[in-house]
N, C-alpha and C positions, 0 to 999 in steps of 0.2 A: 236650395242645395248648398252644402257647406263649402267653404273655400278649399280649393285643392282637389275637388272632385269634378269630373267631366262626364257629360252624358251625350249619347248619340242614339238616334232612332234608326234601327236597322230592321226592315221587314216587320214592323209592328212591335219591336222589342226595344226597351230602353236598356242600354248597356252602361253600368256604373263602374268607373275605373278610379280607384283611390291611389294617390301617389305612394310609391314604395312597393316592394314585392313581398309576398308571404312565402314562408318556407314550405314549398310543396303544396300550397293551398290552391283554392279554386276561385275563378271569377264568379261573382254573384250577378246574375242577370234578372232583371225585373220586367215583366210584360206591362203593356199599357193599362191592363185592367188590375195590376197590382200583384199578380201571381209571380212567385219566385221560381226560377229554374237555375240549374247548375250548369256552368259552361266548362270549358277546358281547363285542366290544371295549370297553375302558374309555373314558370320555370324554376327548377331547383338551383339554389345557389351552390357554387363550387369555388374552389380555390381558397386561399388563406382568408381568415376573417378580416373584415374592414376595421378601421380604427373605432367606428361607432360600435361595432359588434364586440370588439375586445373590451371596450369600456362597459358595455351593458352586461356582458357575461360575467366579468370579474366583479362588477359592483353588486350583482345579485348574489354571487357566491359569498362575497365579503359580508353582506348584510345578514344572510342566513347564518353564517359562522358566528358573527357577533352575537346573534340572538340565542346561540346554542342549539339551533335547529339543524341537527346533523343530517336528518333525512332530506330536507330541502337543499341544504348546501351540497350534499352528495349528488343530488339530481342535476346540478349544474356542472358535473364533471363527466368525463367520457368513460369512467369506470366507477359507477356509483356503489356497486357492491363491495369494492375494495376500499372506497373512500369512507363509507358510512361508519364502520367500526372505529377507525382512528379518529374521525371527527367527533364521534360520540364519547370516546374515552377522554378527549380533551377536557370536557367539562366534568365527567363522572369520575374516572379513575385518577386523572391528574388534578382534579379539584381546581380548575382554572376558570375564573369568572371575570366579570367586568372587562370584557374583551373590546378593544378598540383597534381598528385596522385602518391605517392611513396609506392609500396607494400613492406611488410616485409616478413620474412621467413614464409612459410606456415607450418601449423601444421595439417597434414593429408589433409583434403579437405577445411580447413579454412584458409583464407588469411587475416591477419591484414594489415591495410594500413593507411597512413596519408594523409590528404588533406590540401593544402594551396591554397588560392584563394584571390580575392579582391571583396569586396562589394562596389558598386558604385551607388549613387543615388543623383540626383539633384546637380551635381558638387562636391559632397563629396565622398571620398573613404576611406575604412578602410580594413586592412588585416583580413583574416579569416583563422583560423587553427584549426584542430581537428583530432581525430583519430576514426576509426571505423573498422569493419571487415565484411567479407562476407564468405559464404560457397558455394562451387560448388557441384551440385548434377547432377545425370543423368536424363535427360528428360524422363518422363513416356512414351510418344509416340514416340518422335524423337530419344531417346537414345543418344542424344548429351549431352556433358557436358555443364551445364547452371548455371548461378548464381541463387541461391535460393533467390527469391525476398522477402525482408523485408524492410519496410520504414527505419529501422535503418541503412541499407546499405548507404543511402544518408546522414543521420546525426543520431548519437546515441540518440538524444533526440526526434526523431520522432516516432509516433505510427500510427496505422492504421487510415486513414482519415485525418491525420494532413498535413499541408502544410507550406512551408517557404515563408514568405512575407517580403519585405522591403518597408517601407513607414512611414507615420505619425502614431504614436502609438494610439491605440484605447482609451487609457486613459493617462492623464499626469502622469509623475513620482511622487512618493511620498517620503518623508523623514519620515519614521516611527520612532517614539520615544516611549520609555517605559513610565511607570506611573510617573517617576521622570525626564523625559526629555532626557534620554540617547538615542543616535541614535542606531537603530537596523538595521544591514545589514546582507545579506546572507553570506558575506565573514567571518564575525565574528560568526554568528549563522547559520550554514548551513541548519539546519532543517527549518528555517524560509523562505527559498527561495520560495517554492510554496505558502506559506501563504502570504508573502509580495506581490506576484503577484496577488493573489486573493484580497487583500486589495486595491492594486492599481486599479484593474479593477472596484471595487465597489465604492471606495472613491476618486479616482484620480481627478474627476471633481468637487468634493466637497471640495478639499483641497487647491484650489487657484493656482494650477500649470498650465503649458502649455505643450502640447504634444512634444515628442521627435521624431526624425527620427531613426528608429531601424530596424534591421533584427530580426524577431521573429518567433516563431512557433505558428501558428494559429491552435487550436485544433478542431477536428470534433465536440466534445461536446461544444456547444456554451456557456454552463454555466461554462466552465473552462476558467480561465484567460489565455491570451496570455503569452507565455514564451519568454521574450527578450533574444537575444543571443549577439548582438553587437549594441552599440549606435553610430550612425554616427554623429548625432547632438543632443546635450543635450537640453531637455526641462527644464523649470523651475519647480523644485520639490516643491510640497506643503507639509506642515507639517501635519502629522497625528498622533495624540496621541492614543496609545493603552493602554490596562490594564496590559500588560506584565511587569514583573520585570526582568531587565537585569541580576541581580545576580541569580535569580531562573532559568532563561532561560539558563544561562551558566552552571549551575549545571545539568539541564536536558539534555543538549547537551552532556555533558561529561558522564553522567550516561548511556544513551542509547548506546553510542559507545562501551560499554563493552559486549553488547549482540546483535547479529544480529536479524533482523526482530522484533525490539522492538519499542514501542511507549509509551509516558507518557504525562499526563496532570496534572497541579497543579491549584487549584482554591482557592480563598479567600472565605471561607465559609460564612462569614457574609454579603457578597455583591454579590457573584456569578461571580466576576471578574476573568478571566483567567490570571494566573501569569506566566505560562510556558506551552509550547507545543513543543514536540520534537519527531522526528522519526529517526530511523536508519534502512532503508529498501533498498533493492536492486532496487525496482521499483519506489522509490521516492513518493509513495502514502502517503497522510496524514491520516494514519490509526488512529492516535490519535483522530481525529475529525470525520472521515468518516468510520472507521472500523465497520464491521457488523459480529461479531463473538460471539459464546456462551461464557458467562463470567464465567462459572463454579460456584464454591461455593461462589464467591463474591456476587452472587445473593441472598444468604441466608440472607443478610441484609434486602432486600425487603420481602422475605418470612417470616422472623421472625417478621417483622412489621405487616404483614398480619395476622399471627397467634395471635399476641397480640391484634390487633385492632378488630379482630373477636371473641375475648374472648375464644379462644381455649387453650391458655396457657399463661404463662408469663416467664420472665427471670428466676425466681426462681421456676417456675412450671415445671411439668413433660414433658420430651421429651426423652423417652427411646432410647438408642442406641443399636439396634439389630444387629446381625451378617449380616443378609440380609432381604430384604422385597420384596414381589412380588406384582405387580400391573398390571392388565390387561395382564397377561401372561408373563410379563417381570420381571426378578429378578434383583434387584439393590443391589450393594455391597458397602462397605466402602473401603477406601484405604487399601492396603495390610498392615497387621500388627496391625491394630487398634483393641484394645480389646473392646468387647461389654460391655455395662453397662445399664442394664434395669432399674436402679434407677436414671439415669442421669436427670439433669434439662435442660431446654432450654439453659441456659447460658453455661453449661458444653459442651453440644453437639455442640453449636455454636463455642466455642473456640477450640474444637477438630476437627471441621468440619465433624461431623458424618452425612453421607448422609441419612442413614435409619431413623434417628430420624425425619428428615423433611418429607421424603416421606411417613412415616406412617400416616401423617396428610392429605394425598391426599383426601380420601373420605369425611372427615369432612370439608375441606376447599372448596371443589367444584371446578367447571371448570372455574368460572369467577372471583373469589375473588382476585387471584393474579394479574389478568389484571387490576381490579378496583384499587387495592392498588398502582400498578405501575403508572397508569395514574392519578388518583385523588390526590394522596398524594406526589408522587415523580416526577410528570410532565413528565413521560416517554411515548413514543409510540403514540403521537398524531400528529406527523409530523408538529409541529408548533414552533420549536426553531428557533430563529433568532439571532445567535451569532455575526454576522458581516461578516462571511465567510461561505461557505457551510459546513454543519455539519449534523450529524445523531442523532436523539433523541431516539433511542432504539426501540425495539419491544418485547412486551409480550402478544402475542395473546391468546385468550381463546381456549383451545384445549382439546381433549379427548384422551382416550387410554393411552398407555405408555408415550406419550409426556406430558400428564397432570402431571404425577409424575416427569418426568425429568425436567420440568420447575421449580420445587421447588428448584432444586440444580443447576440451571443455564445451563441446557442442553436442548435437544429437539429443539424447535423452538424459544427459547429466544435468542435475539441478542443484543449486546451492543458494545459500543466503550469505550476506556479509559475516554473520556470526560463524557460519561453517568455515569460511575461508580464513577468518582470524584464528580459528582453532587449528586449521591445517598448518598455518604458518607457525603457531606455537609448538605444534608437534614436530615440525621440521627443525625448529630452532633448538628445542631441548631434547628431542628424541623420545619424549614421553607424551602420551595422550592424557590430558587432564580435561575432563568434560567441563565446558564453561558453566559458571553459576552466577546468578545475580543475588541470591540469598543463600546463606550458609545452610547446607543440608542438615546440620545439627538442629535447626529450628523445628523441622517437621519430620526428621528421621527418614527422609526420602533416599532411595538408593540411586546413586548416580552411575552413568554408563562407564564401562571399562573397555580398554583395548590394550594390546600388548606393546604398542609403540614401535619405534624404529631401532634397528641396530645402530650402534654408535658410529660406525663407518658411514652408513647411509646418511645419518643426520649431519655429520661433518661435511660430506660432499654437498648436501643440499644448502647448507649455510654458505659454503664457498661459492656456489652458483648464484644464490640469491644476493650475496655481497657483490659479485661481479655485475649482476643486473642493476644494482642500486648505484654502483660507482661508475661503470662504463657502458652499461647496456640500456635497454629501453626505459628503465626506471630512473636513470641518472638525473634527468632534468627535475623531476618532481622531488627527488630525495636530496638534491644539492643543498649544502649548508647544514645538514644534520650531522652532528658529531657522534662519537661512540661507535659501538658495533651495529652496523646497519645492513639490511638486506631487503629485497623487494622482488615482486613479479607483477608484470602488467597483464591485462587481458582485454580483448575486444570481442564481444559476443554478438554475432549477427542474428537478427530476429526477423522472421518473415513479416512483411507489411510495415517495417520501420525504415525510415530514410537513412538513419544513422544507427550504428551499432551501440550496444550497451557498453559503458565504460566500467571496467573492473580494475582494482589495484589492491594488492596486499603487501604489507611490509613489516619490518621489525626494527626497533631501536633499543638496544640493551635488553631489558626484560619485558618490553611491551610490544605486542603485535597489534596491528589494526588492519581492517579490510573495509573497502567502500565499493559501492555500486551506484552509478548514475545512469538511469534509463535514457537512451538516445544521447549519451554524453560523448560518443565518438571513441577515440583510442583510449587505452587505459590511463596513459599519462596526462590526458587532456583535462579530465574532470575528477575522476576518482583519485588519481594520483595526488593532486594538491590537497584533497580532503584528508587522505591518510597522512601525508607529511605534516599537516597542521596539527593533527591529533598526536602524532608521535613527538613532535616538537614540544608539546605541552606536557605529555605524560611519560615520555621515554626516558 
């Protein structure tokens, strides 16, 4: 009998027990005359995979992947039907071969690894190298250790429904330049990576270039531009002029790096031209243009305009700041520590960001006045902005109940992006709505959105209130040291499930407006405020 096996005679039966446990297997019993019988099932393994199981499962997966055996590699995952097509396209559609995978030291059930390979197409080859990671889990039904299937296992840039493809690019490459002709690259301005991809997808064939041969990520959402990974053969880049300012963009990139999950947009108020757009996010999402989050008290710019335009008060008129206000069964409060002032003017309550002063106007303003103000005067919420790349133009729906009051302070069902709030500030500053643009509409003859803007008297009062906020109100700390004509509005948006509120801030300096948002950044002046101030300092 081999080493490691033990035998015992029980009632004429030899029981053979081999070290280790099978996965839901059976003990093999042999009688003294050599006949085999089956005993009771072995215990099923449960709980997280052991270190040996993690190593074994990941090694088998890597070996099959290296060989280009997609069927076998997929069988070592917990979702083989989802894994098989992507693993197959790795060699076929993406033309990736000579794959070598080097695992790193596992941390628990997670295994980091590096991939080196060669991409070959039409007689041209380029090396490919990247890092990723996988996690080994126990199969729900099989109880085997299996690779937890995620598209990021194959490449960190992949998401559900994405594929890797090598071939002629869908659009020719572009050389994007700023308003003064300076070249803009994702290497120098990392936030612009996804934005340059979108510009290429839309304007590549209008800029005089020729397609390249590339390995790229094709996204499930056909409205999202391809993400190029490696260029095997360069196409001829066409030049595309944008409205961006290289100096403002550099300042925006640097500012958002100080706060995670942050986004900022700067706009030239007199034209609507976007001067800078930057994001610092784990997911790479362009939240600056596409974010859909409650803007908190920055929305009080639109609310104040609605109050003035509907004749309910004025900057110097009454807007008492109460300790709390109830509407439709919900009690609304101010920020902790704010002293009430029942003699306050709208300008004072705006500068202090008193919630109750605005919510008290809910019954007089009605359910639709805020929506009309946002749409008709600020150009928001009509789904008709055409900036040059995908963007969101805000939502201020007519609502009832507690959300009607919450909307007045930028909560409830109101949703905005930093782009929207930079535009709101530009409209407040100039009195005219100018839809933001990243590329001149003349290039593709697109029709941009229109709105009637604000009466001169309303715009003047908004400027006065925003200036007061920037000099003596809640925005004063962030805006300190900025010269010229300045104004600001802070915002803190509470979100269910978050320990801290989202930080919002919008402001202007001379002819430049900027707005920023930092998720879980706290009060408006804590995170978003310094970002906006830094951009205005460089561009204003």
